[in-house]
Every structure is written in structure tokens, then in C-alpha cells.
MARVO-961039 format. One record per residue: z, x, y of N, C-alpha, C in turn; residue number from 1. Coordinates in Angstrom, 1 decimal, padded with zeros to 4 digits. Layout:
# MARVO-961039
[[Z X Y] [Z X Y] [Z X Y] NUM]
...
This chain:
# MARVO-961039
[[090.3 116.0 100.2] [091.1 114.8 100.5] [090.8 114.3 101.9] 1]
[[090.4 113.0 101.9] [090.0 112.4 103.2] [091.2 112.1 104.0] 2]
[[091.5 112.9 105.1] [092.7 112.8 105.9] [092.4 112.5 107.3] 3]
[[093.0 111.5 107.9] [092.8 111.2 109.3] [093.7 112.2 110.1] 4]
[[093.1 113.0 111.0] [093.9 114.1 111.7] [094.4 113.6 113.0] 5]
[[094.3 112.3 113.4] [094.7 111.8 114.7] [096.2 111.7 114.7] 6]
[[096.7 111.4 115.9] [098.2 111.3 116.1] [098.8 110.3 115.2] 7]
[[100.1 110.4 115.1] [100.9 109.4 114.4] [101.4 108.3 115.3] 8]
[[100.6 107.9 116.3] [101.0 106.8 117.2] [100.7 105.5 116.5] 9]
[[101.6 104.6 116.5] [101.4 103.4 115.8] [102.0 102.2 116.6] 10]
[[101.4 101.0 116.5] [101.9 099.8 117.2] [103.1 099.2 116.4] 11]
[[103.6 098.1 117.0] [104.7 097.4 116.3] [104.1 096.8 115.0] 12]
[[104.8 096.9 113.9] [104.4 096.3 112.7] [105.5 095.5 112.0] 13]
[[105.1 094.6 111.1] [106.1 093.8 110.4] [106.1 094.3 108.9] 14]
[[106.8 093.6 108.1] [106.8 093.8 106.6] [107.3 095.2 106.2] 15]
[[108.4 095.6 106.7] [109.0 096.9 106.3] [108.4 098.1 106.8] 16]
[[107.6 098.0 107.9] [107.0 099.1 108.6] [106.4 100.2 107.7] 17]
[[105.6 099.8 106.7] [104.9 100.8 105.9] [103.5 100.9 106.5] 18]
[[103.1 102.0 107.2] [101.9 102.1 108.0] [100.9 103.0 107.4] 19]
[[101.2 103.8 106.4] [100.3 104.8 105.9] [100.2 104.6 104.3] 20]
[[099.0 104.8 103.8] [098.8 104.7 102.4] [098.1 105.9 101.8] 21]
[[098.7 106.5 100.7] [098.0 107.5 100.0] [097.3 106.8 098.8] 22]
[[096.0 106.7 098.9] [095.2 106.0 097.9] [094.7 107.0 096.9] 23]
[[095.2 107.0 095.7] [095.0 108.1 094.8] [094.0 107.8 093.7] 24]
[[093.1 108.7 093.4] [092.2 108.6 092.3] [092.4 109.9 091.4] 25]
[[092.5 109.6 090.1] [092.8 110.7 089.1] [091.4 111.0 088.4] 26]
[[091.1 112.3 088.4] [089.8 112.8 087.8] [089.8 112.6 086.3] 27]
[[088.8 111.7 085.9] [088.6 111.5 084.4] [089.8 111.5 083.6] 28]
[[090.7 110.5 084.0] [092.0 110.4 083.4] [092.0 110.4 081.9] 29]
[[091.3 109.4 081.3] [091.4 109.2 079.9] [090.9 110.4 079.1] 30]
[[090.0 111.2 079.6] [089.4 112.3 078.8] [090.3 113.6 079.0] 31]
[[091.3 113.6 079.9] [092.0 114.8 080.1] [093.5 114.7 079.7] 32]
[[093.9 113.6 079.0] [095.3 113.5 078.6] [095.6 114.6 077.5] 33]
[[096.7 115.3 077.7] [097.1 116.3 076.7] [097.8 115.6 075.5] 34]
[[097.2 115.8 074.3] [097.8 115.2 073.1] [099.2 115.6 072.9] 35]
[[099.5 116.9 073.0] [100.9 117.4 072.7] [101.9 116.8 073.7] 36]
[[101.6 116.7 075.0] [102.5 116.2 075.9] [102.7 114.7 075.8] 37]
[[101.6 114.0 075.5] [101.6 112.5 075.2] [102.5 112.2 074.0] 38]
[[102.3 113.0 073.0] [103.1 112.7 071.8] [104.6 113.0 072.0] 39]
[[104.9 114.0 072.8] [106.3 114.3 073.1] [106.9 113.1 073.9] 40]
[[106.2 112.5 074.8] [106.7 111.4 075.5] [106.8 110.2 074.6] 41]
[[105.9 110.0 073.7] [106.0 108.9 072.7] [107.3 109.1 071.9] 42]
[[107.5 110.3 071.5] [108.7 110.6 070.6] [110.0 110.3 071.3] 43]
[[110.0 110.2 072.6] [111.3 109.9 073.3] [111.7 108.4 073.0] 44]
[[110.8 107.6 072.5] [111.1 106.2 072.2] [110.9 105.8 070.8] 45]
[[110.0 106.6 070.1] [109.7 106.2 068.7] [110.1 107.4 067.8] 46]
[[110.8 107.1 066.7] [111.2 108.1 065.8] [110.6 108.0 064.4] 47]
[[109.9 106.9 064.2] [109.2 106.6 062.9] [108.0 107.6 062.8] 48]
[[108.1 108.5 061.8] [107.1 109.5 061.6] [105.8 108.9 061.2] 49]
[[105.8 107.8 060.6] [104.5 107.1 060.2] [103.8 106.6 061.4] 50]
[[104.5 106.1 062.3] [103.8 105.6 063.6] [103.3 106.8 064.4] 51]
[[104.1 107.8 064.5] [103.7 109.0 065.2] [102.5 109.6 064.6] 52]
[[102.4 109.7 063.3] [101.3 110.2 062.6] [100.0 109.3 062.9] 53]
[[100.2 108.0 062.8] [099.1 107.1 063.1] [098.5 107.3 064.5] 54]
[[099.4 107.5 065.5] [099.0 107.7 066.9] [098.2 109.0 067.0] 55]
[[098.8 110.1 066.3] [098.1 111.4 066.3] [096.7 111.3 065.7] 56]
[[096.6 110.6 064.6] [095.3 110.4 064.0] [094.3 109.6 064.9] 57]
[[094.9 108.7 065.6] [094.0 107.9 066.5] [093.5 108.8 067.6] 58]
[[094.3 109.7 068.1] [093.9 110.5 069.2] [092.9 111.6 068.7] 59]
[[093.0 112.0 067.5] [092.2 113.1 066.9] [091.0 112.6 066.1] 60]
[[090.8 111.3 066.2] [089.7 110.7 065.4] [088.3 111.1 065.8] 61]
[[088.2 111.6 067.0] [086.9 112.0 067.5] [086.0 110.8 068.0] 62]
[[084.9 111.2 068.5] [084.0 110.2 069.1] [082.5 110.4 068.6] 63]
[[081.8 109.3 068.6] [080.4 109.4 068.2] [079.5 109.3 069.4] 64]
[[078.6 110.3 069.6] [077.7 110.3 070.7] [076.3 110.5 070.1] 65]
[[075.4 109.5 070.2] [074.0 109.6 069.7] [074.0 109.9 068.2] 66]
[[075.0 109.3 067.5] [075.0 109.5 066.1] [075.7 110.8 065.6] 67]
[[076.2 111.6 066.5] [076.8 112.8 066.1] [078.3 112.8 066.4] 68]
[[079.2 113.2 065.5] [080.6 113.1 065.6] [081.1 114.4 066.4] 69]
[[082.0 114.1 067.4] [082.5 115.2 068.2] [084.1 115.2 068.1] 70]
[[084.7 116.3 067.9] [086.1 116.4 067.8] [086.8 116.2 069.1] 71]
[[087.9 115.5 069.1] [088.7 115.3 070.4] [090.0 116.0 070.4] 72]
[[090.0 117.1 071.2] [091.3 117.9 071.2] [092.2 117.4 072.4] 73]
[[091.6 116.8 073.4] [092.4 116.2 074.5] [091.8 114.8 074.7] 74]
[[092.5 114.0 075.5] [092.0 112.7 075.9] [092.4 111.6 074.9] 75]
[[092.3 110.4 075.5] [092.6 109.1 074.7] [091.3 108.3 074.7] 76]
[[090.9 107.7 073.6] [089.7 107.0 073.5] [089.5 105.9 074.6] 77]
[[088.7 106.1 075.6] [088.5 105.1 076.6] [087.9 103.9 076.1] 78]
[[088.5 102.7 076.3] [088.0 101.5 075.7] [088.7 101.1 074.4] 79]
[[089.5 102.1 073.9] [090.3 101.8 072.7] [091.4 100.8 072.9] 80]
[[091.8 100.0 072.0] [092.8 099.0 072.2] [094.1 099.6 072.5] 81]
[[094.4 100.8 072.1] [095.7 101.4 072.3] [095.7 102.3 073.6] 82]
[[094.6 102.6 074.1] [094.5 103.5 075.3] [095.3 103.0 076.5] 83]
[[095.2 101.7 076.9] [096.0 101.3 078.1] [097.5 101.5 077.9] 84]
[[098.0 101.3 076.7] [099.4 101.5 076.4] [099.7 103.0 076.5] 85]
[[098.9 103.9 075.9] [099.2 105.3 076.0] [099.0 105.8 077.4] 86]
[[098.1 105.2 078.2] [098.0 105.6 079.6] [099.3 105.3 080.3] 87]
[[099.9 104.2 080.1] [101.1 103.8 080.7] [102.3 104.7 080.3] 88]
[[102.3 105.1 079.0] [103.3 106.0 078.5] [103.2 107.3 079.2] 89]
[[102.0 107.8 079.3] [101.8 109.2 079.9] [102.2 109.2 081.4] 90]
[[101.8 108.1 082.1] [102.1 108.1 083.6] [103.5 107.6 083.9] 91]
[[104.2 107.1 082.9] [105.6 106.7 083.1] [106.4 107.9 083.5] 92]
[[106.0 109.1 083.1] [106.7 110.3 083.6] [106.6 110.4 085.1] 93]
[[105.4 110.1 085.7] [105.3 110.1 087.1] [106.2 109.1 087.8] 94]
[[106.2 107.9 087.2] [107.0 106.8 087.8] [108.5 107.2 087.8] 95]
[[109.0 107.8 086.7] [110.4 108.1 086.6] [110.8 109.2 087.5] 96]
[[110.0 110.3 087.6] [110.3 111.4 088.5] [110.3 111.0 089.9] 97]
[[109.3 110.1 090.3] [109.1 109.7 091.7] [110.3 108.8 092.1] 98]
[[110.7 107.9 091.2] [111.9 107.0 091.5] [113.2 107.8 091.7] 99]
[[113.3 108.8 090.9] [114.6 109.6 090.9] [114.7 110.6 092.0] 100]
[[113.5 111.2 092.4] [113.6 112.3 093.3] [112.8 112.2 094.6] 101]
[[111.8 111.3 094.6] [110.9 111.3 095.8] [110.7 109.9 096.4] 102]
[[111.5 108.9 096.0] [111.3 107.6 096.5] [111.6 107.5 098.0] 103]
[[112.3 108.5 098.6] [112.5 108.5 100.0] [111.2 108.7 100.8] 104]
[[110.2 109.3 100.2] [109.0 109.6 100.8] [108.1 108.3 101.0] 105]
[[108.2 107.4 100.0] [107.4 106.2 100.0] [107.5 105.4 098.7] 106]
[[106.9 104.2 098.7] [107.0 103.4 097.5] [105.7 103.6 096.7] 107]
[[105.9 104.0 095.5] [104.8 104.2 094.5] [104.5 102.9 093.8] 108]
[[103.2 102.5 093.9] [102.7 101.3 093.2] [101.7 101.8 092.2] 109]
[[101.9 101.4 090.9] [100.9 101.8 089.9] [100.6 100.7 089.0] 110]
[[099.3 100.5 088.7] [098.9 099.5 087.6] [097.9 100.3 086.7] 111]
[[098.4 100.6 085.5] [097.6 101.5 084.6] [097.3 102.8 085.3] 112]
[[096.0 103.1 085.5] [095.7 104.4 086.1] [095.4 104.3 087.6] 113]
[[095.5 103.1 088.2] [095.3 102.9 089.6] [096.7 103.0 090.3] 114]
[[096.7 103.8 091.3] [098.0 103.9 092.0] [097.8 104.3 093.5] 115]
[[098.9 103.9 094.3] [098.9 104.3 095.7] [100.4 104.4 096.1] 116]
[[100.6 105.1 097.3] [102.0 105.2 097.8] [102.0 104.7 099.2] 117]
[[102.9 103.8 099.5] [103.1 103.3 100.9] [104.2 104.1 101.6] 118]
[[103.8 104.6 102.7] [104.7 105.5 103.5] [104.9 104.9 104.9] 119]
[[106.0 105.3 105.6] [106.2 104.9 107.0] [105.5 105.8 108.0] 120]
[[105.7 107.1 107.8] [105.1 108.1 108.7] [104.1 109.1 108.0] 121]
[[103.2 109.6 108.8] [102.2 110.5 108.3] [102.8 111.7 107.6] 122]
[[103.8 112.4 108.2] [104.3 113.6 107.4] [104.8 113.2 106.0] 123]
[[105.3 112.0 105.8] [105.7 111.6 104.5] [104.5 111.5 103.5] 124]
[[103.3 111.1 104.0] [102.1 111.0 103.2] [101.7 112.4 102.8] 125]
[[101.7 113.4 103.7] [101.3 114.7 103.4] [102.2 115.4 102.4] 126]
[[103.5 115.1 102.5] [104.4 115.6 101.5] [104.2 114.9 100.1] 127]
[[103.9 113.7 100.2] [103.6 112.9 099.0] [102.4 113.5 098.2] 128]
[[101.4 113.8 099.0] [100.2 114.4 098.4] [100.5 115.7 097.7] 129]
[[101.3 116.5 098.3] [101.7 117.8 097.7] [102.5 117.6 096.4] 130]
[[103.5 116.6 096.5] [104.3 116.4 095.3] [103.4 115.8 094.2] 131]
[[102.5 114.9 094.5] [101.7 114.3 093.5] [100.8 115.4 092.8] 132]
[[100.3 116.3 093.5] [099.5 117.4 092.9] [100.3 118.2 092.0] 133]
[[101.6 118.4 092.4] [102.5 119.2 091.5] [102.8 118.5 090.2] 134]
[[103.1 117.2 090.3] [103.4 116.4 089.1] [102.2 116.3 088.2] 135]
[[101.0 116.1 088.8] [099.8 116.0 088.1] [099.5 117.3 087.3] 136]
[[099.9 118.4 088.0] [099.7 119.8 087.3] [100.6 119.9 086.1] 137]
[[101.8 119.3 086.1] [102.7 119.3 085.0] [102.1 118.5 083.8] 138]
[[101.3 117.4 084.2] [100.7 116.6 083.2] [099.3 117.0 082.8] 139]
[[098.9 118.1 083.4] [097.5 118.7 083.2] [096.4 117.7 083.6] 140]
[[096.7 117.0 084.7] [095.8 116.1 085.4] [095.4 116.7 086.7] 141]
[[094.3 116.1 087.3] [093.8 116.6 088.6] [093.6 115.4 089.5] 142]
[[094.0 115.5 090.8] [093.7 114.5 091.7] [092.3 114.6 092.2] 143]
[[091.5 113.5 092.2] [090.1 113.6 092.7] [090.2 113.5 094.2] 144]
[[090.1 114.7 094.8] [090.2 114.7 096.3] [089.0 114.1 097.0] 145]
[[087.9 114.0 096.3] [086.7 113.4 097.0] [086.8 111.9 097.1] 146]
[[087.6 111.3 096.2] [087.7 109.8 096.2] [089.1 109.4 096.7] 147]
[[090.1 110.2 096.7] [091.4 109.9 097.2] [091.4 109.8 098.7] 148]
[[092.2 109.0 099.3] [092.1 108.8 100.8] [093.5 108.7 101.3] 149]
[[093.6 109.0 102.6] [094.8 108.8 103.4] [094.5 107.8 104.5] 150]
[[095.1 106.6 104.4] [094.7 105.5 105.2] [095.8 105.0 106.2] 151]
[[095.3 104.8 107.5] [096.2 104.1 108.5] [096.0 102.6 108.4] 152]
[[097.0 101.9 108.0] [096.8 100.5 107.8] [096.6 099.6 109.0] 153]
[[097.1 100.1 110.2] [097.0 099.2 111.4] [095.7 099.3 112.1] 154]
[[094.8 100.2 111.7] [093.5 100.2 112.4] [092.6 099.2 111.7] 155]
[[091.9 098.4 112.5] [091.1 097.3 111.9] [090.1 097.7 110.9] 156]
[[089.5 098.9 111.2] [088.4 099.4 110.4] [088.9 100.1 109.1] 157]
[[090.2 100.3 109.0] [090.8 101.0 107.9] [091.4 100.1 106.9] 158]
[[091.6 100.5 105.7] [092.3 099.7 104.7] [092.1 100.4 103.3] 159]
[[092.5 099.8 102.3] [092.3 100.4 100.9] [092.0 099.2 099.9] 160]
[[091.3 099.6 098.8] [091.0 098.6 097.8] [091.9 098.8 096.6] 161]
[[092.4 097.7 096.0] [093.3 097.8 094.9] [093.2 096.5 094.1] 162]
[[092.8 096.6 092.8] [092.8 095.5 091.9] [092.0 094.3 092.4] 163]
[[090.8 094.6 092.9] [089.8 093.6 093.3] [090.0 093.0 094.7] 164]
[[091.0 093.6 095.5] [091.2 093.1 096.8] [091.2 094.3 097.8] 165]
[[090.8 094.0 099.1] [090.9 095.0 100.2] [092.2 094.6 101.0] 166]
[[093.0 095.6 101.3] [094.2 095.4 102.0] [094.3 096.2 103.3] 167]
[[094.6 095.5 104.4] [094.8 096.2 105.7] [095.7 095.4 106.6] 168]
[[096.3 096.0 107.6] [097.1 095.3 108.6] [096.2 094.7 109.7] 169]
[[096.5 093.5 110.0] [095.7 092.8 111.1] [096.6 092.4 112.2] 170]
[[096.1 092.4 113.5] [096.9 092.0 114.6] [097.1 090.5 114.7] 171]
[[098.2 090.1 115.3] [098.4 088.7 115.6] [099.4 088.6 116.8] 172]
[[099.3 087.6 117.5] [100.1 087.4 118.7] [101.5 087.0 118.3] 173]
[[102.5 087.6 118.9] [103.9 087.3 118.6] [104.6 087.2 120.0] 174]
[[105.8 086.6 120.0] [106.5 086.4 121.3] [106.9 087.8 121.9] 175]
[[107.0 088.8 121.1] [107.3 090.2 121.5] [106.0 091.0 121.8] 176]
[[104.8 090.4 121.7] [103.6 091.1 121.9] [102.7 091.1 120.7] 177]
[[101.8 092.0 120.7] [100.8 092.1 119.5] [101.6 092.7 118.4] 178]
[[101.6 092.1 117.2] [102.2 092.6 116.0] [101.1 092.8 114.9] 179]
[[101.5 093.5 113.8] [100.5 093.7 112.8] [101.2 093.2 111.4] 180]
[[100.4 092.5 110.6] [100.8 092.1 109.3] [099.8 092.4 108.3] 181]
[[100.3 092.8 107.1] [099.4 093.1 106.0] [098.6 091.9 105.5] 182]
[[097.3 092.0 105.4] [096.5 091.0 104.9] [095.7 091.5 103.7] 183]
[[095.3 090.6 102.8] [094.5 090.9 101.6] [093.2 090.0 101.5] 184]
[[092.1 090.7 101.2] [090.8 090.0 101.1] [090.1 090.3 099.8] 185]
[[089.5 089.4 099.1] [088.7 089.7 097.9] [087.6 090.7 098.3] 186]
[[087.4 091.7 097.4] [086.3 092.6 097.7] [084.9 091.9 097.7] 187]
[[084.0 092.4 098.5] [082.7 091.8 098.6] [082.0 091.7 097.2] 188]
[[082.2 092.8 096.4] [081.7 092.8 095.0] [082.2 091.6 094.2] 189]
[[083.5 091.4 094.3] [084.1 090.3 093.6] [083.6 088.9 094.1] 190]
[[083.5 088.8 095.4] [083.0 087.5 095.9] [081.6 087.3 095.5] 191]
[[080.7 088.3 095.5] [079.3 088.2 095.0] [079.3 087.7 093.6] 192]
[[080.2 088.2 092.7] [080.2 087.8 091.3] [080.6 086.3 091.2] 193]
[[081.6 085.9 092.0] [082.0 084.5 091.9] [080.9 083.6 092.4] 194]
[[080.2 084.0 093.5] [079.1 083.1 094.0] [078.0 083.0 093.0] 195]
[[077.7 084.1 092.3] [076.7 084.0 091.2] [077.1 083.1 090.1] 196]
[[078.4 083.1 089.8] [079.0 082.3 088.7] [078.8 080.8 089.1] 197]
[[079.2 080.5 090.4] [079.2 079.1 090.8] [077.7 078.6 090.8] 198]
[[076.8 079.5 091.2] [075.4 079.1 091.2] [074.9 078.8 089.8] 199]
[[075.3 079.7 088.9] [074.8 079.6 087.5] [075.3 078.3 086.9] 200]
[[076.6 078.0 087.1] [077.2 076.8 086.5] [076.7 075.5 087.1] 201]
[[076.3 075.5 088.4] [076.0 074.3 089.1] [074.5 074.1 089.2] 202]
[[073.7 075.1 088.8] [072.2 075.0 089.0] [071.5 073.9 088.2] 203]
[[071.9 073.6 086.9] [071.2 072.6 086.2] [071.2 071.2 086.9] 204]
[[070.1 070.5 086.9] [070.0 069.3 087.7] [070.9 068.2 087.2] 205]
[[071.3 068.4 085.9] [072.3 067.4 085.4] [073.6 067.5 086.1] 206]
[[073.9 068.6 086.7] [075.2 068.8 087.5] [075.3 067.9 088.7] 207]
[[074.1 067.3 089.1] [074.2 066.4 090.2] [075.0 065.1 089.9] 208]
[[075.1 064.8 088.6] [075.8 063.6 088.2] [077.3 063.9 087.9] 209]
[[077.7 065.2 088.0] [079.1 065.5 087.7] [080.0 065.0 088.8] 210]
[[081.2 064.6 088.3] [082.3 064.2 089.2] [082.9 065.5 089.7] 211]
[[083.6 065.5 090.9] [084.3 066.6 091.4] [085.3 067.2 090.4] 212]
[[086.0 066.3 089.7] [086.9 066.8 088.7] [086.3 067.6 087.6] 213]
[[085.1 067.1 087.1] [084.4 067.7 086.0] [083.9 069.1 086.5] 214]
[[083.4 069.2 087.7] [082.8 070.4 088.2] [083.9 071.5 088.3] 215]
[[085.1 071.0 088.8] [086.2 072.0 088.9] [086.6 072.5 087.5] 216]
[[086.7 071.6 086.5] [087.0 072.0 085.2] [086.1 073.0 084.6] 217]
[[084.8 072.8 084.8] [083.8 073.7 084.3] [083.9 075.1 085.0] 218]
[[084.1 075.1 086.3] [084.2 076.4 087.0] [085.5 077.1 086.6] 219]
[[086.5 076.4 086.3] [087.8 077.0 086.0] [087.7 077.7 084.6] 220]
[[086.8 077.2 083.8] [086.6 077.8 082.4] [085.9 079.2 082.5] 221]
[[085.3 079.4 083.6] [084.4 080.6 083.7] [085.3 081.9 083.6] 222]
[[084.8 082.9 082.9] [085.5 084.2 082.8] [084.4 085.3 083.2] 223]
[[084.9 086.4 083.8] [083.9 087.5 084.1] [083.3 088.0 082.9] 224]
[[082.0 088.4 082.9] [081.4 089.0 081.8] [081.8 090.4 081.6] 225]
């Protein structure tokens, strides 16, 4: 786990004084979901045995690799239409436990399998990491310590990526001195893709005759490949 071992000295900050982030990556999440535990969680909301049987058959359908069928005893089919829903069902256990027992440590933010925790002080982040590893153990999941990070938001060179954006606190002048506010920037990879899209859409010479309104309409129709 990438941890900054420096002091917990921090400048004045705004926006609820959340200064530390536990940026979490789960090791091979979709291929490590326990079928039995997932189905028990599904059964908390669904009692129709036909639906439960269908979900079990979906999980145990197996996968094809180079024309050969392989049995699936754990995991959810990555790319399957139902997998995002099942992923949320499985990690809802984490959301519930955290909200009931550990919300005093920090704010847990999760979108599907991407998650992070916003904390005020460094000791809270270290305790959050310990608690997360314990909960992941209950779910038979593992935290990817090589990709997970502990980030200080107020350092200009630090920040974290989430859902296509880079987030970090930036300094600005205030009547009480230098303050820090959380800012968000599109990732360089996302910006590169958008620039390529604009170039592709506007490169035909016929585009020279387009009105500004028509150009905007064409670019707004673009969707990532």
C-alpha cells in the first residue's frame, strides 16, 4: 500500500476539511465473487425461487476460452449485462456496514467497483485501511495494495483519479490567507480521446462550410467507442 509517511501537518482547507483519501483498488473483483455469499445477499431481497435459480444458472454457466468451455465456481461474468447489478448487490454489504459502524472514520464513496474514502486526519485513513481489509476478507475479496494509494489532497503534486477525472486541492488567496479548495480536471487520457474525436469529425473539407450550430450538433452526437 502506497502510504505517505510524512507528518500530518496541513494548511487551512475549505469544503468540510477532508484532507486525506484512501484510493482503493480491488484485486480482480469480478472473477473472485463468492457465488454462495452473493446468492445469500440476493435472497435478502428476492424470494422468488425461479429468479434465484436463474441467477445461479447465470453464475455457473461457465466461460468459453479459445473454443473450450471452462466451469465457473466463483466470479461473475465480466461484461455480462447482469454483472454490474450483481457487483452492486455484493458490495452493498460494504456500504451498509460502513455507514452503520465506521462512518466516523470518513465518507465512503463508491460507484460500482470503484471506491474511495475521504478522511480528515491521517490516523483515520490508516484505521480505514485496516477495516476495509477486514470487510474484504469477509467477502473473500482482496485489496490490491500495489494499486491502492493513500493521498494527501492539499499537496499540489498529489491527487487521485475517479470516473474520468483527477481530483486534488488547489491553493487560492483568501482574506484569511492561503486556503485550499478541491478541484477536478478531466484525465489526460480522456482529453486525448475528445481531441481525436473533434479532429475526426471536423477533418472533412466539407466541414469548412458548416455553421457553428451544425458543428456543435455533430460533436454532441459523438459517443466514445
